[in-house]
N, C-alpha and C positions, 0 to 999 in steps of 0.2 A: 164842408168838413172833409178832411183827408182820410184816406184809408191808412190804418197802422201798417208799419213795416214789420212783417212777421219775422223776417230774418234778424232784424235789429232786436226785437223783443226776445226772440229765442236766445240770442247771444247774451242779453242782459240777465235773463233768468237761468242761463246755463243748461238749456234744453238741447240735447244732442240732435244733430241733423237726422239721425235714423228714426226719430220719433216724429212721424208725419203730422203736420197740422191738418186737422179734419174740418175745422171751421169754428164759427161762433155759435154758441147755444144761448138760450134764454132760460134762466133759472128763477123760479118762484121761491123767494127766500122764506116765505111763510111756511111752506110745506116741504121745501127742499126737493121740489119736482122740476123737471125739465119740460119745455114746450115740445110736445109730440107733433101736434098739427093744429091748424086753426082755419076757420072759415069766416069770412067777413063779406057780407053782401047787403043789399038793400033790405033784406028780410030779417037777418039775424047775424049775431057775432057769436061764434062758438070756439072754445079753446079746449084742447085735450092735453093732459099732462101725463108724464111717466116718471118713474123713479130712477131710470138708468140713462146715463149720457149716451151710451152707444145706440139707443133707440130714438133719441131726440132728433128733432129737425136741426140740421146743420146748415149754416149760412156762410157763403164765401165772403160776403161784404159786411163789414162793420156798420157802414152807413145804412144798409138795408135793415139790419137788426135794430138800430136806433129808431128808424122809421116805423118798424113793426111795433116796437114797444110803445111808442108814442100813439100810434093809431089804435092799438088795442087798449090804451089807457091803463097800462100796468106799470107806469113809471115808479110808483111808490112801493111796489112789491117785487119787481123783477130786476135782476142784474144780468150783465153779459159775462159769459165765461168763454175761455178759449179751450178747445178740445184738441188733445194730442193722442195719437195711437201709441200706446206703450207696449204693444205686443199682445199680452194676455188681457189687457183692459184698456179703457179709455180714461185718460187723466184729464181733469179740468182745472183751470186756473182762473180765478176772477180777473177780468180785464179792468185795469186801472188806467184812466186817461194819462197819468204820469208816465206810463210805459211808452208813450209816443214821443217823449222828449229824448 
């Protein structure tokens, strides 16, 4: 799996360069919460969620986010969103695989 070209996606969506790409976030669509943190070891799997994208865990790698979603077995409830710094707030856009074309 290849990493998406952020510059290409930014151009397609019309997002100005001054809005810095902050990373990929994981959004639980059932509660509209973002993954804050998780622990996964031989003893337990624990996930913490938050309501605000600016507090959520941000990942630089799309491939890593896909791996985490699969590993935590939240494929049926989670989506990947792209986060951008809009100055006074963090804006998120759902990532669609078609964006890579």
